[in-house]
TIMI-2910 file (N, C-alpha, C, CB; in pm, 1 decimal, decimal comma, always signed):
<rs>
+----------+----------+----------+----------+----------+----------+----------+----------+----------+----------+----------+----------+------+
!      n_x !      n_y !      n_z !     ca_x !     ca_y !     ca_z !      c_x !      c_y !      c_z !     cb_x !     cb_y !     cb_z ! resn !
+----------+----------+----------+----------+----------+----------+----------+----------+----------+----------+----------+----------+------+
!    +82,0 !   -125,2 !     +6,0 !     -1,5 !     -6,4 !     +1,9 !    +92,2 !   +126,4 !     +6,3 !   -105,9 !    -10,6 !   +126,7 !  Unk !
!    +55,5 !   +222,7 !    -78,6 !   +132,8 !   +337,8 !    -97,2 !    +74,4 !   +445,9 !     +1,7 !   +130,2 !   +383,0 !   -249,2 !  Unk !
!   +160,3 !   +510,6 !    +81,0 !   +121,4 !   +603,2 !   +181,8 !    +87,9 !   +728,4 !   +103,3 !   +233,4 !   +625,7 !   +291,8 !  Unk !
!     -9,9 !   +807,9 !   +168,4 !    -48,2 !   +941,9 !   +106,3 !    +60,9 !  +1037,0 !   +146,8 !   -194,9 !   +997,1 !   +155,5 !  Unk !
!    +69,6 !  +1159,0 !    +82,6 !   +154,9 !  +1265,4 !   +117,0 !   +149,1 !  +1302,8 !   +272,5 !   +117,6 !  +1384,2 !    +30,2 !  Unk !
!    +24,5 !  +1320,1 !   +321,3 !     +4,9 !  +1347,3 !   +448,7 !    +63,3 !  +1241,5 !   +538,1 !   -130,6 !  +1366,3 !   +469,9 !  Unk !
!    +34,9 !  +1110,3 !   +509,4 !    +89,7 !  +1002,8 !   +588,8 !   +240,3 !  +1001,8 !   +600,0 !    +45,9 !   +876,2 !   +533,7 !  Unk !
!   +300,9 !  +1029,2 !   +477,5 !   +450,0 !  +1021,1 !   +478,5 !   +516,7 !  +1126,9 !   +571,6 !   +503,7 !  +1039,8 !   +333,6 !  Unk !
!   +451,6 !  +1244,9 !   +574,1 !   +508,5 !  +1349,6 !   +653,1 !   +468,0 !  +1332,0 !   +809,9 !   +458,9 !  +1489,4 !   +594,4 !  Unk !
!   +338,0 !  +1305,2 !   +823,5 !   +290,1 !  +1282,2 !   +962,9 !   +353,2 !  +1168,5 !  +1036,3 !   +146,1 !  +1258,9 !   +962,2 !  Unk !
!   +379,7 !  +1050,5 !   +961,7 !   +439,6 !   +939,0 !  +1032,3 !   +580,0 !   +975,1 !  +1074,3 !   +439,8 !   +813,0 !   +945,7 !  Unk !
!   +653,1 !  +1040,2 !   +979,8 !   +783,0 !  +1073,6 !  +1018,7 !   +787,5 !  +1169,2 !  +1142,6 !   +851,9 !  +1133,6 !   +902,4 !  Unk !
!   +700,6 !  +1280,1 !  +1143,2 !   +709,2 !  +1370,3 !  +1247,5 !   +670,3 !  +1312,4 !  +1375,6 !   +632,6 !  +1483,0 !  +1219,9 !  Unk !
!   +554,1 !  +1228,4 !  +1366,7 !   +520,4 !  +1155,4 !  +1491,0 !   +615,6 !  +1073,2 !  +1554,5 !   +417,2 !  +1076,9 !  +1470,5 !  Unk !
!   +680,2 !   +992,0 !  +1468,0 !   +786,4 !   +901,9 !  +1526,2 !   +900,0 !   +972,0 !  +1583,2 !   +839,0 !   +809,6 !  +1425,4 !  Unk !
!   +937,2 !  +1083,1 !  +1509,8 !  +1046,2 !  +1167,9 !  +1569,7 !  +1008,8 !  +1229,4 !  +1703,6 !  +1083,6 !  +1281,0 !  +1473,7 !  Unk !
!   +898,6 !  +1278,5 !  +1708,9 !   +841,1 !  +1331,3 !  +1849,2 !   +856,9 !  +1219,9 !  +1942,5 !   +680,0 !  +1377,2 !  +1845,9 !  Unk !
!   +810,3 !  +1116,3 !  +1926,1 !   +803,9 !  +1008,8 !  +2026,1 !   +947,6 !   +966,2 !  +2061,4 !   +719,9 !   +885,8 !  +1972,2 !  Unk !
!  +1025,3 !   +945,1 !  +1966,9 !  +1166,8 !   +907,7 !  +1992,1 !  +1253,2 !  +1013,1 !  +2059,4 !  +1230,5 !   +872,3 !  +1864,2 !  Unk !
!  +1229,0 !  +1142,0 !  +2028,2 !  +1298,2 !  +1248,6 !  +2099,9 !  +1246,5 !  +1247,6 !  +2247,6 !  +1273,3 !  +1390,8 !  +2029,0 !  Unk !
!  +1122,7 !  +1218,8 !  +2278,9 !  +1076,6 !  +1229,4 !  +2412,9 !  +1154,3 !  +1108,1 !  +2489,7 !   +909,1 !  +1219,7 !  +2419,8 !  Unk !
!  +1166,4 !   +998,8 !  +2423,9 !  +1238,2 !   +887,6 !  +2490,5 !  +1383,6 !   +928,4 !  +2513,5 !  +1231,0 !   +755,6 !  +2404,4 !  Unk !
!  +1457,4 !   +992,3 !  +2419,2 !  +1596,1 !  +1037,2 !  +2435,7 !  +1597,4 !  +1130,6 !  +2548,2 !  +1653,8 !  +1103,0 !  +2309,0 !  Unk !
!  +1513,1 !  +1223,4 !  +2558,3 !  +1512,5 !  +1323,5 !  +2660,4 !  +1475,1 !  +1256,7 !  +2805,4 !  +1407,9 !  +1438,2 !  +2618,0 !  Unk !
!  +1393,6 !  +1165,3 !  +2794,8 !  +1360,9 !  +1099,8 !  +2925,1 !  +1475,9 !  +1025,8 !  +2972,5 !  +1242,0 !  +1006,2 !  +2915,4 !  Unk !
!  +1554,3 !   +947,8 !  +2898,7 !  +1672,2 !   +879,8 !  +2949,9 !  +1803,1 !   +955,0 !  +2939,3 !  +1686,6 !   +754,1 !  +2881,3 !  Unk !
!  +1812,3 !  +1059,6 !  +2857,5 !  +1938,6 !  +1120,3 !  +2840,1 !  +1976,0 !  +1210,2 !  +2950,5 !  +1942,0 !  +1191,2 !  +2717,6 !  Unk !
!  +2099,0 !  +1215,3 !  +2973,5 !  +2158,7 !  +1287,8 !  +3087,3 !  +2174,9 !  +1439,9 !  +3048,7 !  +2301,0 !  +1222,5 !  +3126,7 !  Unk !
!  +2252,1 !  +1524,7 !  +3117,3 !  +2265,5 !  +1666,0 !  +3092,4 !  +2329,5 !  +1697,1 !  +2968,5 !  +2335,9 !  +1729,0 !  +3195,4 !  Unk !
!  +2418,9 !  +1619,9 !  +2923,1 !  +2499,2 !  +1632,5 !  +2795,7 !  +2400,2 !  +1616,6 !  +2686,7 !  +2618,1 !  +1523,9 !  +2782,4 !  Unk !
!  +2325,0 !  +1526,1 !  +2682,2 !  +2223,3 !  +1504,9 !  +2573,2 !  +2128,1 !  +1616,7 !  +2576,7 !  +2146,4 !  +1369,9 !  +2587,5 !  Unk !
!  +2082,1 !  +1664,5 !  +2682,9 !  +1978,5 !  +1770,8 !  +2695,0 !  +2048,1 !  +1908,0 !  +2639,8 !  +1925,8 !  +1785,4 !  +2857,7 !  Unk !
!  +2158,4 !  +1925,4 !  +2681,1 !  +2243,6 !  +2037,9 !  +2633,6 !  +2262,0 !  +2043,0 !  +2487,4 !  +2376,4 !  +2031,5 !  +2695,3 !  Unk !
!  +2298,7 !  +1922,1 !  +2444,1 !  +2315,8 !  +1912,2 !  +2299,8 !  +2195,3 !  +1952,1 !  +2223,1 !  +2352,8 !  +1776,1 !  +2262,3 !  Unk !
!  +2079,0 !  +1888,4 !  +2263,0 !  +1939,6 !  +1926,1 !  +2202,2 !  +1923,6 !  +2065,8 !  +2205,9 !  +1818,8 !  +1863,3 !  +2275,5 !  Unk !
!  +1944,0 !  +2138,6 !  +2322,0 !  +1939,9 !  +2288,1 !  +2331,8 !  +2017,8 !  +2351,2 !  +2232,5 !  +1985,6 !  +2336,8 !  +2460,2 !  Unk !
!  +2142,5 !  +2323,4 !  +2228,9 !  +2235,4 !  +2380,9 !  +2136,5 !  +2192,9 !  +2377,2 !  +1991,7 !  +2361,7 !  +2314,4 !  +2150,2 !  Unk !
!  +2148,2 !  +2255,3 !  +1958,9 !  +2099,0 !  +2236,3 !  +1817,8 !  +1974,3 !  +2323,1 !  +1798,4 !  +2065,0 !  +2081,5 !  +1786,9 !  Unk !
!  +1893,5 !  +2341,1 !  +1891,1 !  +1783,2 !  +2444,6 !  +1855,6 !  +1836,5 !  +2586,6 !  +1840,7 !  +1671,4 !  +2447,2 !  +1966,8 !  Unk !
!  +1913,5 !  +2615,8 !  +1936,6 !  +1970,7 !  +2743,9 !  +1929,5 !  +2058,2 !  +2780,4 !  +1801,9 !  +2049,5 !  +2758,1 !  +2047,5 !  Unk !
!  +2123,3 !  +2683,8 !  +1745,2 !  +2208,2 !  +2701,1 !  +1628,3 !  +2131,2 !  +2736,4 !  +1517,6 !  +2285,2 !  +2584,5 !  +1596,6 !  Unk !
!  +2010,0 !  +2687,9 !  +1502,7 !  +1939,8 !  +2717,6 !  +1367,0 !  +1842,3 !  +2834,1 !  +1379,4 !  +1858,3 !  +2589,2 !  +1313,9 !  Unk !
!  +1847,3 !  +2913,9 !  +1497,2 !  +1770,2 !  +3042,8 !  +1494,1 !  +1836,0 !  +3150,9 !  +1416,9 !  +1746,9 !  +3093,5 !  +1632,1 !  Unk !
!  +1759,5 !  +3254,1 !  +1401,9 !  +1810,6 !  +3366,5 !  +1314,4 !  +1934,5 !  +3434,9 !  +1400,0 !  +1681,7 !  +3481,9 !  +1279,3 !  Unk !
!  +2031,8 !  +3462,5 !  +1317,5 !  +2141,8 !  +3538,4 !  +1372,6 !  +2215,0 !  +3615,7 !  +1251,5 !  +2243,2 !  +3438,5 !  +1452,2 !  Unk !
!  +2338,5 !  +3612,2 !  +1247,0 !  +2408,6 !  +3666,7 !  +1131,1 !  +2361,0 !  +3617,2 !  +1004,9 !  +2547,7 !  +3640,6 !  +1138,6 !  Unk !
!  +2328,7 !  +3486,0 !  +1009,4 !  +2268,9 !  +3410,4 !   +897,4 !  +2110,6 !  +3384,1 !   +939,5 !  +2356,2 !  +3263,8 !   +871,7 !  Unk !
!  +2028,1 !  +3401,4 !   +845,6 !  +1887,0 !  +3382,0 !   +867,0 !  +1869,7 !  +3228,5 !   +884,3 !  +1799,1 !  +3441,8 !   +745,5 !  Unk !
!  +1767,6 !  +3196,1 !   +956,4 !  +1734,0 !  +3053,0 !   +994,6 !  +1715,3 !  +2985,0 !   +861,6 !  +1599,0 !  +3038,5 !  +1090,5 !  Unk !
!  +1655,3 !  +3034,7 !   +760,9 !  +1635,6 !  +2976,4 !   +631,0 !  +1763,2 !  +2924,0 !   +568,5 !  +1573,8 !  +3075,4 !   +541,7 !  Unk !
!  +1864,9 !  +3014,4 !   +577,0 !  +2000,8 !  +2975,2 !   +517,6 !  +2054,9 !  +2858,1 !   +597,3 !  +2107,4 !  +3098,1 !   +521,1 !  Unk !
!  +2055,6 !  +2875,6 !   +733,9 !  +2106,3 !  +2770,7 !   +825,6 !  +2028,2 !  +2633,3 !   +798,4 !  +2087,3 !  +2819,2 !   +980,8 !  Unk !
!  +1907,5 !  +2628,7 !   +772,5 !  +1842,7 !  +2510,3 !   +736,5 !  +1884,9 !  +2446,7 !   +602,9 !  +1704,1 !  +2536,7 !   +735,1 !  Unk !
!  +1914,3 !  +2533,6 !   +515,1 !  +1972,9 !  +2481,5 !   +380,2 !  +2105,5 !  +2427,9 !   +412,7 !  +1986,6 !  +2596,2 !   +264,1 !  Unk !
!  +2194,2 !  +2493,7 !   +489,5 !  +2315,6 !  +2436,9 !   +529,1 !  +2295,4 !  +2305,0 !   +601,7 !  +2389,0 !  +2531,8 !   +612,4 !  Unk !
!  +2214,8 !  +2296,9 !   +691,2 !  +2186,8 !  +2165,1 !   +761,3 !  +2138,1 !  +2054,2 !   +654,0 !  +2069,5 !  +2187,5 !   +878,4 !  Unk !
!  +2066,7 !  +2099,7 !   +568,8 !  +2018,1 !  +1994,3 !   +464,2 !  +2135,7 !  +1945,6 !   +379,0 !  +1904,1 !  +2056,7 !   +364,9 !  Unk !
!  +2221,9 !  +2030,1 !   +345,9 !  +2343,7 !  +1982,5 !   +269,7 !  +2428,2 !  +1899,4 !   +355,3 !  +2427,9 !  +2098,7 !   +215,6 !  Unk !
!  +2457,2 !  +1937,7 !   +481,1 !  +2545,8 !  +1859,0 !   +557,1 !  +2470,3 !  +1719,3 !   +594,2 !  +2592,2 !  +1942,5 !   +686,9 !  Unk !
!  +2351,3 !  +1712,9 !   +609,4 !  +2276,0 !  +1589,9 !   +632,2 !  +2276,1 !  +1508,4 !   +513,9 !  +2137,6 !  +1616,1 !   +673,3 !  Unk !
!  +2271,0 !  +1568,8 !   +393,8 !  +2285,7 !  +1490,1 !   +269,5 !  +2416,2 !  +1431,9 !   +249,8 !  +2256,6 !  +1569,6 !   +154,6 !  Unk !
!  +2521,8 !  +1506,2 !   +277,9 !  +2660,8 !  +1457,8 !   +258,0 !  +2694,2 !  +1343,0 !   +358,7 !  +2763,4 !  +1577,8 !   +275,8 !  Unk !
!  +2635,1 !  +1361,9 !   +486,4 !  +2643,9 !  +1252,0 !   +580,7 !  +2558,1 !  +1138,0 !   +571,6 !  +2626,7 !  +1297,8 !   +699,9 !  Unk !
!  +2462,5 !  +1161,5 !   +474,2 !  +2362,6 !  +1041,0 !   +428,8 !  +2272,7 !   +991,3 !   +538,4 !  +2444,7 !   +911,9 !   +378,0 !  Unk !
!  +2221,1 !  +1095,8 !   +614,3 !  +2124,4 !  +1070,1 !   +727,8 !  +1983,2 !  +1105,6 !   +676,6 !  +2161,7 !  +1158,5 !   +861,2 !  Unk !
!  +1902,2 !  +1010,2 !   +645,8 !  +1775,9 !  +1033,5 !   +588,9 !  +1685,4 !  +1100,9 !   +696,3 !  +1716,2 !   +901,3 !   +536,0 !  Unk !
!  +1697,4 !  +1067,4 !   +820,1 !  +1617,0 !  +1129,1 !   +918,3 !  +1640,1 !  +1283,0 !   +932,5 !  +1641,9 !  +1061,1 !  +1046,8 !  Unk !
!  +1773,5 !  +1310,9 !   +924,7 !  +1817,2 !  +1443,2 !   +937,6 !  +1780,0 !  +1527,1 !   +807,0 !  +1969,2 !  +1442,4 !   +965,4 !  Unk !
!  +1788,4 !  +1464,3 !   +687,5 !  +1738,0 !  +1516,2 !   +563,0 !  +1595,4 !  +1554,5 !   +571,7 !  +1756,0 !  +1418,9 !   +455,7 !  Unk !
!  +1517,6 !  +1464,7 !   +628,8 !  +1361,6 !  +1491,7 !   +637,7 !  +1346,5 !  +1604,8 !   +728,6 !  +1272,7 !  +1364,0 !   +694,1 !  Unk !
!  +1406,1 !  +1602,1 !   +847,0 !  +1399,7 !  +1712,4 !   +946,9 !  +1428,7 !  +1838,8 !   +887,0 !  +1492,5 !  +1692,1 !  +1059,4 !  Unk !
!  +1541,9 !  +1847,6 !   +815,0 !  +1586,5 !  +1977,0 !   +754,6 !  +1492,6 !  +2018,5 !   +639,2 !  +1735,0 !  +1965,1 !   +701,0 !  Unk !
!  +1435,6 !  +1928,3 !   +568,9 !  +1337,9 !  +1959,5 !   +466,9 !  +1210,7 !  +2022,9 !   +533,1 !  +1301,4 !  +1829,7 !   +386,2 !  Unk !
!  +1167,5 !  +1960,5 !   +647,2 !  +1057,6 !  +2011,7 !   +719,2 !  +1083,1 !  +2161,3 !   +752,2 !  +1034,4 !  +1928,1 !   +845,7 !  Unk !
!  +1202,6 !  +2182,6 !   +817,7 !  +1244,3 !  +2320,2 !   +858,6 !  +1253,8 !  +2407,1 !   +743,0 !  +1376,5 !  +2320,9 !   +930,9 !  Unk !
!  +1301,4 !  +2366,4 !   +629,5 !  +1314,3 !  +2445,7 !   +516,6 !  +1173,6 !  +2491,6 !   +469,6 !  +1389,3 !  +2370,0 !   +409,5 !  Unk !
!  +1077,9 !  +2390,5 !   +468,8 !   +938,6 !  +2420,5 !   +418,8 !   +880,1 !  +2524,7 !   +511,3 !   +844,5 !  +2289,1 !   +414,8 !  Unk !
!   +897,7 !  +2508,3 !   +646,3 !   +851,5 !  +2611,0 !   +744,2 !   +914,1 !  +2735,3 !   +720,2 !   +876,8 !  +2572,8 !   +883,7 !  Unk !
!  +1034,4 !  +2736,9 !   +676,3 !  +1099,7 !  +2874,8 !   +660,7 !  +1091,1 !  +2930,0 !   +520,0 !  +1249,5 !  +2869,1 !   +700,0 !  Unk !
!  +1004,4 !  +2877,4 !   +447,9 !   +959,6 !  +2927,9 !   +310,4 !  +1065,1 !  +2927,2 !   +211,5 !   +906,9 !  +3067,4 !   +316,8 !  Unk !
!  +1144,4 !  +2820,3 !   +220,8 !  +1243,7 !  +2775,8 !   +112,0 !  +1168,9 !  +2739,6 !     -6,6 !  +1332,6 !  +2654,1 !   +154,7 !  Unk !
!  +1196,1 !  +2792,9 !   -116,6 !  +1139,6 !  +2760,7 !   -239,8 !  +1186,8 !  +2625,3 !   -295,7 !  +1168,7 !  +2867,9 !   -332,9 !  Unk !
!  +1118,5 !  +2568,7 !   -395,2 !  +1164,4 !  +2450,8 !   -451,3 !  +1296,5 !  +2460,6 !   -521,6 !  +1067,4 !  +2402,8 !   -538,7 !  Unk !
!  +1310,6 !  +2579,3 !   -591,6 !  +1451,7 !  +2601,9 !   -671,2 !  +1567,1 !  +2615,5 !   -569,4 !  +1449,8 !  +2744,5 !   -767,4 !  Unk !
!  +1535,6 !  +2682,3 !   -448,2 !  +1636,3 !  +2706,3 !   -345,2 !  +1676,5 !  +2564,9 !   -287,2 !  +1578,9 !  +2806,3 !   -229,5 !  Unk !
!  +1574,5 !  +2469,7 !   -258,2 !  +1606,5 !  +2343,6 !   -208,5 !  +1680,1 !  +2267,0 !   -315,1 !  +1484,3 !  +2272,1 !   -162,5 !  Unk !
!  +1650,6 !  +2269,4 !   -433,0 !  +1708,5 !  +2192,2 !   -542,1 !  +1861,9 !  +2246,5 !   -547,2 !  +1621,7 !  +2214,7 !   -688,5 !  Unk !
!  +1890,6 !  +2371,2 !   -542,4 !  +2018,2 !  +2422,0 !   -550,0 !  +2102,2 !  +2370,2 !   -426,8 !  +2011,0 !  +2574,2 !   -557,6 !  Unk !
!  +2044,0 !  +2359,0 !   -311,9 !  +2114,3 !  +2307,8 !   -195,5 !  +2137,1 !  +2158,0 !   -204,8 !  +2037,5 !  +2340,3 !    -69,8 !  Unk !
!  +2041,6 !  +2077,5 !   -262,7 !  +2058,6 !  +1939,1 !   -282,9 !  +2177,2 !  +1929,5 !   -390,6 !  +1918,5 !  +1869,0 !   -330,9 !  Unk !
!  +2172,1 !  +2009,6 !   -488,3 !  +2288,6 !  +1991,2 !   -593,9 !  +2419,0 !  +2020,9 !   -534,7 !  +2272,3 !  +2085,0 !   -720,0 !  Unk !
!  +2428,8 !  +2115,2 !   -446,6 !  +2550,3 !  +2148,4 !   -375,4 !  +2590,0 !  +2020,0 !   -296,3 !  +2529,4 !  +2276,2 !   -279,1 !  Unk !
!  +2500,0 !  +1949,8 !   -226,8 !  +2537,7 !  +1833,5 !   -150,2 !  +2574,7 !  +1722,9 !   -243,9 !  +2426,1 !  +1790,1 !    -56,8 !  Unk !
!  +2525,2 !  +1706,5 !   -354,5 !  +2563,2 !  +1614,5 !   -461,5 !  +2707,0 !  +1632,4 !   -498,3 !  +2476,1 !  +1634,1 !   -583,3 !  Unk !
!  +2739,8 !  +1757,6 !   -530,4 !  +2878,5 !  +1794,9 !   -564,9 !  +2977,6 !  +1761,9 !   -453,2 !  +2886,0 !  +1944,1 !   -596,6 !  Unk !
!  +2939,0 !  +1795,8 !   -316,0 !  +3023,7 !  +1773,8 !   -214,3 !  +3032,6 !  +1627,0 !   -181,9 !  +2984,1 !  +1851,4 !   -102,7 !  Unk !
!  +2925,1 !  +1559,9 !   -178,8 !  +2914,0 !  +1422,9 !   -134,0 !  +2925,8 !  +1313,7 !   -236,9 !  +2790,5 !  +1407,6 !    -69,4 !  Unk !
!  +2912,8 !  +1356,2 !   -353,6 !  +2934,2 !  +1253,2 !   -475,6 !  +2808,9 !  +1168,8 !   -501,6 !  +3058,5 !  +1147,9 !   -445,1 !  Unk !
!  +2826,6 !  +1071,7 !   -587,5 !  +2724,0 !   +993,8 !   -634,8 !  +2661,7 !   +910,5 !   -528,2 !  +2770,7 !   +913,8 !   -740,7 !  Unk !
!  +2733,8 !   +878,9 !   -418,8 !  +2669,2 !   +798,7 !   -320,1 !  +2554,5 !   +863,0 !   -242,5 !  +2767,8 !   +755,3 !   -228,2 !  Unk !
!  +2534,9 !   +995,9 !   -266,8 !  +2421,8 !  +1069,2 !   -215,9 !  +2296,6 !  +1058,8 !   -293,1 !  +2455,2 !  +1204,5 !   -205,5 !  Unk !
!  +2305,8 !  +1004,3 !   -409,9 !  +2196,8 !   +997,5 !   -505,1 !  +2068,8 !   +916,2 !   -445,0 !  +2251,6 !   +928,6 !   -638,2 !  Unk !
!  +2092,4 !   +797,6 !   -377,4 !  +1975,0 !   +734,9 !   -320,8 !  +1894,5 !   +820,0 !   -214,6 !  +2018,8 !   +607,2 !   -258,3 !  Unk !
!  +1980,7 !   +905,7 !   -133,0 !  +1929,0 !   +999,0 !    -35,0 !  +1855,5 !  +1118,4 !   -108,6 !  +2047,7 !  +1051,6 !    +56,4 !  Unk !
!  +1899,0 !  +1152,4 !   -216,4 !  +1848,8 !  +1263,5 !   -298,0 !  +1713,7 !  +1215,7 !   -348,2 !  +1948,5 !  +1302,9 !   -418,5 !  Unk !
!  +1707,7 !  +1088,4 !   -390,3 !  +1565,1 !  +1042,6 !   -445,9 !  +1462,5 !  +1048,2 !   -324,8 !  +1570,1 !   +879,8 !   -511,0 !  Unk !
!  +1501,8 !  +1007,7 !   -219,4 !  +1407,6 !  +1008,0 !    -98,5 !  +1389,2 !  +1148,8 !    -51,0 !  +1463,2 !   +918,8 !    +21,7 !  Unk !
!  +1485,9 !  +1239,2 !    -66,2 !  +1457,2 !  +1374,3 !    -26,1 !  +1358,0 !  +1435,3 !   -121,8 !  +1584,2 !  +1457,4 !    -19,4 !  Unk !
!  +1373,7 !  +1423,4 !   -246,9 !  +1270,3 !  +1478,4 !   -354,0 !  +1134,0 !  +1415,6 !   -311,9 !  +1311,0 !  +1433,1 !   -519,2 !  Unk !
!  +1134,0 !  +1286,8 !   -294,0 !   +995,0 !  +1219,4 !   -256,3 !   +941,0 !  +1286,2 !   -135,3 !  +1007,5 !  +1058,9 !   -225,1 !  Unk !
!  +1016,1 !  +1308,7 !    -32,0 !   +961,3 !  +1379,7 !    +93,6 !   +930,8 !  +1522,7 !    +62,3 !  +1064,3 !  +1375,0 !   +214,8 !  Unk !
!  +1012,5 !  +1600,6 !    -10,4 !   +963,1 !  +1738,7 !    -51,0 !   +838,7 !  +1737,1 !   -113,5 !  +1053,0 !  +1806,5 !   -141,0 !  Unk !
!   +820,3 !  +1656,8 !   -210,8 !   +712,3 !  +1649,4 !   -290,4 !   +587,1 !  +1637,8 !   -191,1 !   +728,3 !  +1530,9 !   -391,3 !  Unk !
!   +600,5 !  +1544,0 !    -94,7 !   +492,5 !  +1512,3 !     +2,6 !   +469,0 !  +1634,9 !    +79,7 !   +527,6 !  +1392,9 !    +97,6 !  Unk !
!   +564,6 !  +1709,9 !   +124,5 !   +556,9 !  +1829,8 !   +209,1 !   +487,7 !  +1949,0 !   +139,2 !   +697,7 !  +1870,7 !   +252,0 !  Unk !
!   +516,6 !  +1967,5 !     +5,6 !   +451,6 !  +2062,1 !    -69,5 !   +305,1 !  +2037,1 !   -116,4 !   +530,7 !  +2083,0 !   -177,0 !  Unk !
!   +279,3 !  +1906,2 !   -125,8 !   +139,7 !  +1872,0 !   -150,5 !    +50,6 !  +1866,6 !    -29,5 !   +133,5 !  +1744,2 !   -216,4 !  Unk !
!   +112,3 !  +1857,3 !    +87,3 !    +44,1 !  +1834,8 !   +212,0 !    -56,7 !  +1948,7 !   +234,8 !   +145,6 !  +1824,6 !   +329,0 !  Unk !
+----------+----------+----------+----------+----------+----------+----------+----------+----------+----------+----------+----------+------+
</rs>
């Protein structure tokens, strides 16, 4: 059975929320501080949050972390990143990371399409 666009996005976000709650339940002060720093790092500063999320997307693609890619795609969508901006970021990640990133790019485009159709 093929998931709807809403199901694709909602199931990822719900699982992430539940698993983060578990991490924070069992995590010690280092884990909690890291989560806080991560949140602070992507706020507006000298660089706008939108730019930081695009950077996070590229880094996640190069590191080949599908969960991180989806998270940053969510954040990019919430920060009004356009499809052409997202594509340029993905293409930058392809140049930096090489052809091994292509399977992740496929899934990124599938997820982005689900986000913009949602």
